C-alpha positions in Angstrom: 0.0 0.0 0.0 2.8 2.5 0.8 4.6 1.7 -2.5 1.4 2.1 -4.5 0.8 5.5 -2.8 4.4 6.6 -3.5 5.3 6.9 0.2 8.9 6.0 1.1 9.5 3.8 4.0 12.3 1.7 5.6 12.0 -1.7 7.2 14.3 -2.1 10.2 14.6 -5.8 11.2 14.1 -6.5 14.8 12.5 -3.2 15.7 8.8 -3.3 16.5 6.5 -0.5 15.5 5.9 0.3 19.2 9.6 1.0 19.8 10.1 2.7 16.4 7.1 5.1 16.9 8.2 6.0 20.4 11.8 6.6 19.3 10.7 8.7 16.4 8.6 10.8 18.8 11.6 11.2 21.1 10.1 9.1 23.9 12.8 7.0 25.5 10.6 4.0 26.6 13.6 2.0 27.9 15.4 4.8 29.7 16.6 3.4 33.1 15.8 6.5 35.0 12.2 6.7 33.8 10.9 3.1 33.6 11.9 -0.3 34.8 10.0 -2.2 32.1 8.1 -1.9 28.8 4.7 -3.5 28.3 3.4 -4.1 24.8 -0.4 -4.4 25.2 -3.1 -5.2 22.7 -5.6 -2.5 22.1 -8.5 -4.8 22.0 -9.1 -8.2 23.5 -10.9 -11.2 22.1 -14.6 -11.2 22.4 -14.4 -14.8 23.7 -15.3 -14.6 27.4 -13.1 -17.6 28.1 -10.0 -15.9 26.6 -7.3 -14.2 28.8 -8.1 -10.8 30.3 -5.6 -8.1 30.9 -5.0 -7.1 34.5 -5.2 -3.3 34.1 -5.0 -2.7 37.8 -1.6 -4.4 38.0 -0.4 -2.5 34.9 -1.5 0.8 36.6 0.6 0.0 39.6 3.7 -1.0 37.7 6.6 1.3 36.8 6.5 0.0 33.2 6.0 2.2 30.1 3.0 1.0 28.1 2.6 0.7 24.4 -0.9 -0.1 23.2 -1.1 -1.7 19.7 -4.1 -2.4 17.5 -3.9 -5.2 15.0 
C-alpha cells in the first residue's frame, strides 16, 4: 500500500512499530531513569469470554512504560 501510494519507508529488522514510533517521537521508553520495564499491550481483546483478560490494575501500579497496539 505504501509503495502504491508513492510513500517512502524503511524496514528495520528486529524493531517493532511500538519501539520505532516512540523513538521517532523522542520518547525513551527504555530509559533506566524513567521506567523499569516496557509492556506491549493489545488495544482490544478477544470477544471470547473464556479468553485471557488483561489485569489493568496491575499495569496501573507497575513502573512500566505502556505501548498499546491495535492489529
